[in-house]
N, C-alpha and C positions, 0 to 999 in steps of 0.2 A: 570536336574531332581534332586529332593530332596528325600532323604530317611530318615525317622524318625522311630526309634525303638518304639515298643509299650510302653516300659518303659518311654522313653522321651515324647512320645505323651501323656501318662497319666499325667506326671508331668506338661506339658504345658497346658493341658486341665484343670487340677485342679487349676492352677494359674489364669485361665480366665473363670472359670466355670459360673459365673453370666453372663458375656458377651456372652458366647456360648449359654446360654439359652435365654437370652433377645434379642440379636441381630441376632444370627444365627438360632434360632429356634430349637436348639438341645434339645431333651428331654431325660434325663438319663433313663436307663433301670430300675433303682431302686432309689427310693427317700430316702432310709435310708442308702445309702452308697455314698462315694465320687465318683464323675465322674471319669471314666477311659477310656482308649483307646477303650475298647469294646463297649462303648456307641456310639462312632462315627463309628467304623467298622461295627456295626450292620446295619447301613444305607446302606453301600456298599454291604452287604450280601443279600439284598433284591432285587437285580437286576436279570434280565433274563440272561441266558447264552450268548446270542448274545450281550446284553448290556455290560456284563462283558468283553467280547472280545473287544468291542469298547473302553471301558474305559482303558483296558490294552494297546491298540494301542495308546491311548492318554496319557499314562504315569500314570494312576491312578489305582493302584492295591496294594494288600498286598501279602507278601510272608514271608519266615522265617526271612528275614532281617528287616521287618517292613512294614510301609506304604510308598509307592512310589507315588510321584505326581510331575507334571510339571505345575506350575502356568501359564505358557504361553499357555497351552492347555485348561485352564478353559473356555475361551469363546466358544470354539467348543463344549465342554461338556455341558455348560450352554444352548447353542442354541438347542441341541438335547433334553435336559430335558424339556425345554420350549415347544418344538414341541410336545413331548409326552403328556404333560398336555393340551395344546391347542387343539390337535387333539381329545383327549378324550372328552373334553368339547364340541367340535363341532360334536361329534358322528362319526368322521372319523376314521375308523379302517384299512385304507390302509396306504401307506407310512411308516412312522416311526413304526406304530404298527405291520405291517407285517415284516419290517426289523428286529425288535428286538423281534419278536415272543411274542407279548403281546396279552392278550385276555380278561382280566377282569378289573374291577374298581380298584382293589388293585394294578394293574400294573402301573396305573397313579401315585400312591404314591411312589411305590418302584423304579420306573424307571424315575420319574420326580421330584416330590417334595423332596424325600429323597436325590437325587443327588444334588439338589439346596442347601439343608441344609449342605451336606458335603462340597460343594464348599465354602459356606459362612463361615463355621467353619474353614476350612483350610486357607482361606484368612484372617480371623480374627487372627488366630494363627501365620501364616507364611508369609502373604502377605506383600506388600511394606510398608503398614502403621503400621505393627505390631511392 
């Protein structure tokens, strides 16, 4: 598992800001300030409590030490995020939607699309090809 301080995450994000926007789809909170860790951490804050617990079990969470993640767990998280989106588009509110206590359209973004953006951003910053 990797831990990155918010300060280091900010520095790394600023060094690759254009790629994070263009390739990972990360949208900064503010267009008049440099990208910072909060721009990425915002995406994680939009999950449901059961999804946050799932992410923690799979090594993706924040605490006072910074952002923790385990790249080896990304495929499992990616699969769940894809399922949330796919089930939403199919009108299926059983399975993943019940498991993660999701109920409305915004949940598809916060628990699906946003997680895919986080994974893409972290892979771009710290993945094998980084």
